[in-house]
C-alpha positions in Angstrom: 4.7 -27.9 6.1 6.3 -27.7 2.6 6.5 -24.3 0.8 6.8 -23.5 -2.8 8.0 -20.0 -3.6 6.5 -18.8 -6.9 8.3 -15.9 -8.6 6.7 -14.6 -11.8 9.2 -12.7 -14.0 9.4 -10.9 -17.3 12.9 -9.8 -18.3 14.8 -7.7 -15.6 17.3 -10.6 -15.1 19.4 -8.6 -12.6 16.4 -8.2 -10.3 15.6 -11.9 -10.5 19.2 -12.9 -10.0 19.5 -10.8 -6.9 16.2 -12.1 -5.6 17.2 -15.7 -6.0 20.6 -15.2 -4.4 19.0 -13.4 -1.5 16.4 -16.2 -1.2 19.1 -18.9 -1.1 21.1 -17.0 1.5 18.2 -16.5 3.9 15.8 -19.4 3.3 15.9 -23.2 3.8 13.7 -26.2 2.9 11.8 -24.5 0.1 10.9 -25.3 -3.5 11.2 -22.6 -6.2 9.2 -22.1 -9.3 10.2 -19.2 -11.5 7.3 -18.5 -13.9 9.1 -16.9 -16.9 6.6 -14.8 -18.9 8.3 -14.9 -22.2 11.5 -13.1 -21.2 13.7 -12.0 -24.0 16.8 -11.0 -22.0 19.4 -13.2 -20.2 16.7 -14.8 -18.1 16.1 -17.6 -20.5 19.7 -18.8 -20.3 21.0 -17.6 -16.9 18.0 -18.3 -14.7 18.0 -22.2 -15.1 21.7 -22.3 -14.5 21.7 -20.1 -11.4 18.5 -21.8 -10.1 20.0 -25.2 -10.2 23.2 -23.9 -8.7 21.4 -22.4 -5.7 18.6 -24.8 -5.2 19.4 -28.0 -7.0 16.5 -30.3 -7.7 14.2 -28.0 -5.8 14.3 -25.4 -8.6 11.9 -25.4 -11.6 11.7 -22.8 -14.4 8.2 -22.7 -16.0 8.6 -21.1 -19.4 5.9 -19.4 -21.4 6.6 -18.2 -24.9 4.5 -15.0 -24.4 3.9 -12.7 -21.5 0.8 -14.2 -19.7 1.0 -11.5 -17.0 1.1 -12.0 -13.2 -2.1 -13.9 -12.5 -2.0 -16.5 -15.2 1.7 -17.2 -14.6 1.1 -17.6 -10.8 -1.9 -19.9 -11.4 0.1 -22.1 -13.7 2.9 -22.4 -11.2 0.4 -23.2 -8.4 -1.0 -26.0 -10.5 2.5 -27.4 -10.9 3.4 -27.2 -7.2 2.7 -30.1 -4.9 3.4 -28.4 -1.5 1.2 -27.5 1.4 1.8 -23.8 1.1 2.4 -21.3 -1.7 4.5 -18.2 -1.3 4.0 -15.6 -4.1 7.0 -13.4 -4.3 7.9 -10.5 -6.6 11.4 -10.6 -8.2 12.1 -7.1 -7.0 12.4 -8.2 -3.4 15.4 -8.9 -1.2 15.0 -11.3 1.8 16.3 -11.0 5.3 17.4 -13.6 7.9 14.6 -15.5 9.4 11.9 -14.0 7.3 9.9 -17.2 6.4 9.5 -19.3 9.6 7.3 -16.7 11.4 4.9 -16.7 8.4 4.7 -20.5 8.2 4.2 -20.8 11.9 1.5 -18.2 12.1 -0.5 -19.7 9.2 -0.1 -23.2 10.6 -1.2 -22.3 14.1 -4.2 -20.0 13.3 -7.0 -21.6 11.3 -8.7 -18.3 11.2 -6.1 -16.9 8.8 -6.4 -17.2 5.1 -3.0 -15.8 4.4 0.0 -14.0 5.9 2.6 -11.6 4.7 5.7 -9.8 5.9 6.3 -6.1 6.4 7.6 -4.8 3.1 10.1 -1.9 3.3 11.6 0.4 0.7 15.4 0.4 0.4 15.4 3.6 2.5 13.7 1.7 5.4 10.3 3.3 5.0 7.1 1.2 4.8 6.0 0.1 1.4 3.3 -2.4 2.6 1.8 -3.5 5.9 -1.7 -4.2 4.7 -4.4 -3.0 2.3 -7.1 -0.7 3.6 -10.5 -0.2 2.0 -11.9 3.3 2.0 -15.5 3.9 3.3 -18.3 4.6 0.8 -16.6 2.4 -1.9 -13.8 5.0 -2.2 -11.1 2.6 -3.3 -8.1 0.8 -1.8 -4.6 1.6 -0.9 -1.6 0.6 1.2 -2.1 1.6 4.9 0.6 3.9 6.3 2.8 3.8 3.2 6.1 5.7 3.6 5.9 5.5 7.4 9.4 5.1 8.9 10.0 1.4 9.3 11.2 1.8 12.9 8.1 3.6 14.0 5.9 1.7 16.5 3.0 1.6 14.1 5.1 -0.4 11.7 5.8 -3.0 14.3 2.2 -3.9 15.0 0.7 -7.1 13.6 -2.8 -6.4 12.1 -5.5 -8.3 10.4 -6.7 -7.2 6.9 -9.1 -8.3 4.2 -6.3 -8.3 1.6 -2.5 -8.2 1.4 -0.2 -7.5 -1.5 0.9 -10.6 -3.5 4.4 -9.1 -3.7 5.0 -11.5 -0.7 2.0 -13.6 0.3 1.8 -17.0 1.9 -1.4 -19.0 1.5 -2.5 -22.6 1.7 -2.4 -24.2 -1.7 -5.7 -25.9 -1.1 -7.4 -22.7 -0.3 -5.9 -20.9 -3.3 -7.1 -23.6 -5.7 -10.5 -23.8 -4.0 -11.3 -20.1 -4.7 -10.0 -20.4 -8.3 -6.6 -18.7 -7.8 -6.0 -15.3 -9.2 -8.7 -13.9 -11.4 -7.0 -13.7 -14.8 -9.2 -10.8 -15.9 -6.9 -8.4 -14.1 -3.7 -7.3 -15.8 -0.8 -6.9 -13.3 -2.8 -5.2 -10.6 -5.6 -5.7 -8.1 -5.7 -9.4 -8.5 -4.3 -9.7 -5.0 -7.1 -7.5 -3.6 -9.6 -9.7 -5.4 -7.9 -12.8 -4.1 -8.0 -11.5 -0.5 -11.8 -10.8 -0.8 -12.3 -14.4 -2.1 -10.2 -15.9 0.7 -11.8 -13.9 3.5 -15.4 -14.2 2.3 -16.1 -16.7 5.0 -14.9 -14.5 7.8 -11.2 -15.4 7.9 -8.6 -12.7 7.8 -5.2 -11.9 6.3 -2.4 -10.9 8.7 0.8 -8.8 8.2 3.6 -9.9 10.5 6.2 -7.2 11.1 8.6 -9.7 12.7 9.1 -10.9 9.1 10.6 -8.1 7.0 11.8 -7.9 3.5 12.9 -5.2 1.1 10.7 -4.4 -1.8 12.0 -2.2 -4.7 8.4 -2.1 -6.0 7.0 -1.7 -9.5 10.1 -2.2 -11.5 8.2 -4.0 -14.3 7.9 -1.9 -17.4 4.6 0.0 -17.7 3.5 -1.7 -14.5 0.7 0.8 -13.7 -0.8 1.4 -17.1 -3.8 -1.0 -16.4 -4.7 0.4 -13.0 -7.9 2.2 -14.2 -9.3 -0.9 -15.9 -8.3 -3.2 -13.0 -9.9 -0.9 -10.5 -13.1 -0.9 -12.7 -13.1 -4.7 -12.8 -12.8 -4.8 -9.0 -15.7 -2.4 -8.5 -17.8 -4.4 -11.0 -17.2 -7.8 -9.2 -17.5 -6.6 -5.6 -19.8 -4.2 -3.8 -17.0 -2.1 -2.4 -19.3 -0.3 0.0 -19.3 -3.4 2.1 -15.6 -3.7 2.7 -14.6 -0.2 4.0 -12.3 -0.8 7.0 -10.2 2.3 7.0 -12.1 4.0 9.8 -11.8 0.9 12.0 -8.1 0.4 11.2 -7.1 3.9 11.9 -9.3 4.3 15.0 -7.6 1.2 16.5 -4.3 3.0 16.2 -5.6 6.1 17.9 -6.2 8.4 14.8 -9.2 10.2 13.4 -10.2 10.8 9.8 -10.9 14.3 8.4 -12.8 15.0 5.2 -11.3 17.6 2.8 -13.5 19.9 0.7 -13.1 17.6 -2.3 -14.4 14.7 -0.1 -11.0 13.0 0.1 -9.9 11.6 3.4 -6.9 12.6 5.4 -5.5 10.9 8.5 -4.9 13.1 11.6 -4.2 12.9 15.3 -7.1 13.3 17.7 -7.8 16.7 19.1 -6.6 15.6 22.5 -3.3 14.4 21.0 -2.9 17.6 19.1 -3.3 19.7 22.3 -0.6 17.5 23.9 1.8 18.0 21.0 1.2 21.7 20.9 1.9 21.9 24.6 5.2 20.0 24.2 6.1 22.3 21.3 5.7 25.4 23.5 4.7 28.9 22.8 7.9 29.9 21.0 8.2 27.9 17.8 11.3 25.8 17.4 11.6 24.1 14.0 13.9 21.5 15.3 11.6 20.6 18.1 8.6 20.5 15.7 10.6 18.2 13.4 11.4 15.8 16.3 7.7 15.7 17.3 6.8 14.8 13.7 9.2 11.9 13.8 7.3 10.7 16.8 3.9 11.5 15.4 4.2 11.6 11.5 0.4 12.0 11.0 0.1 15.3 12.9 -1.1 17.4 10.0 -1.0 20.6 12.1 2.7 20.1 12.8 3.5 19.7 9.1 1.6 23.0 8.4 3.4 24.8 11.2 6.9 23.6 10.1 6.4 24.3 6.4 4.9 27.7 7.1 7.8 28.7 9.3 10.4 27.6 6.7 8.5 29.4 3.9 8.4 32.6 5.9 12.1 32.3 6.7 12.9 32.0 3.0 14.2 28.4 3.5 12.4 27.3 0.4 14.3 24.1 -0.3 13.8 22.8 3.2 10.1 23.9 3.0 9.7 21.9 -0.2 11.4 18.9 1.3 9.1 19.0 4.3 6.0 19.2 2.1 7.1 16.4 -0.2 7.7 14.2 2.8 4.3 15.1 4.2 2.6 14.5 0.9 4.2 11.0 0.7 2.6 10.0 4.0 -1.0 11.3 3.4 -3.4 10.3 0.7 -4.8 13.7 -0.3 -3.1 17.0 0.5 -5.5 19.9 1.4 -5.8 22.7 -1.2 -3.8 25.1 0.9 -0.9 22.7 1.2 -0.9 22.2 -2.6 -0.9 26.0 -3.0 2.0 26.4 -0.6 4.1 23.9 -2.5 3.3 25.7 -5.8 4.5 29.0 -4.2 7.7 27.5 -2.9 8.5 25.8 -6.2 7.9 29.1 -8.0 10.3 30.8 -5.6 12.9 28.1 -6.4 12.3 28.6 -10.1 11.0 25.1 -10.6 8.3 23.9 -13.0 5.0 24.0 -11.3 2.8 22.8 -14.1 2.1 19.3 -12.7 1.4 20.7 -9.2 -0.9 23.3 -10.7 -2.8 20.7 -12.7 -3.3 18.6 -9.5 -4.6 21.7 -7.8 -7.0 22.4 -10.7 -8.4 18.9 -10.5 -8.9 19.2 -6.8 -10.8 22.5 -7.3 -13.0 20.7 -9.9 -13.7 18.0 -7.3 -14.6 20.6 -4.8 -17.1 22.1 -7.2 -18.7 18.6 -7.7 -18.7 17.8 -4.0 -22.3 19.0 -3.2 -23.6 16.8 -6.0 -21.5 13.8 -4.8 -22.6 14.2 -1.2 -25.9 12.3 -1.4 -24.3 9.3 -3.2 -21.5 9.2 -0.6 -24.1 9.4 2.3 -26.1 6.6 0.6 -23.0 4.4 0.3 -22.1 5.0 3.9 -25.6 3.9 5.0 -25.6 1.0 2.7 -22.4 -0.4 4.1 -24.3 -1.9 7.0 -21.7 -0.5 9.4 -23.1 1.7 12.1 -19.8 3.5 12.6 -19.7 4.5 8.9 -23.0 6.4 9.2 -21.3 8.6 11.8 -19.0 9.8 9.1 -21.8 11.5 7.2 -21.6 14.8 9.2 -17.9 15.0 8.4 -18.7 14.8 4.7 -21.5 17.4 5.1 -19.1 19.8 6.9 -16.6 19.3 4.1 -19.2 20.2 1.5 -19.9 23.4 3.4 -16.2 24.1 3.3 -16.1 23.4 -0.5 -18.9 25.9 -1.0 -17.4 28.7 1.1 -13.6 28.1 0.5 -11.9 30.9 -1.4 -10.3 29.6 -4.6 -6.6 29.9 -4.0 
């Protein structure tokens, strides 16, 4: 099956150059379309020269005089392509040997798939993307297990999703055109989530394949995130997000449980049985090295992070304690109030500016005050999802509201 790789770009020629060189080194039998969104740097002159040098007649530069943004540029390139498959690829990616054949083979062999993507890793080897999860009760979307070590067993598991990032996404061209391509009402964000929902509307799925791995520098485009609020609002207006919540199922399949914080945010945690096992292995006499080793094995053990950071703070090892908390916060979606307070204390001890952390804590306390009023809407959304398992989450939210009402303001 023929593949056209579509790379939308706007300036940042060094990124595009490195991406193209990496692509040529690790990929064969492809066509390339660079969709140039009105670049004003060296891209205009250097890209066509390097593209022809690396790919010959298989390279095309599609030039726009103004920045049409991600979706419109990709749609125009897809119209131009005449291949069976389209591979949308960010220019801030670096490819690895053998990355493309597993994706093509999986999509060719499984008609139940609407798209496939590789495991995306940060340059430090941690996970950037292995799939998009939808929160229950219409609570939003996010990358599942972001910042998990790339060599962890969880990162090596192939999973089905309702959406994958378009930073590296392989789809059938026919399917892409049939659903109308990327919705051009989004501005550089959430159009891939929207595309996933359109492609999987008939029951098909997207799949992340960890045997295909590439490096993603992520969000190097200037002012990349400034439209997130408007994009999120558009997604919520077009789709009934209550229907798509799959985070409980995804995490339960991996052996985890969800806890609800007093501000009604969710945090991933180990099961109580797994926690007892980890505490038994830790032993009665606390050993920080042993605890750190267990957290490498089980990075979503929230109790372990609390034990380790508490020990380091009490020992006056404030820099290490801060590093531990920052690593912990990078793995979870919403730190508990007491964890935020601990970080503020530690940063104060180190003489660092705590204004941003204190503002985050203030917003969390405001959310805790609003939690009782929000509870009924959350419960209604869980019931309206049509998923019996989601209704079972309602007691967790109710317990969290009790915690919000009784929790001492720290």
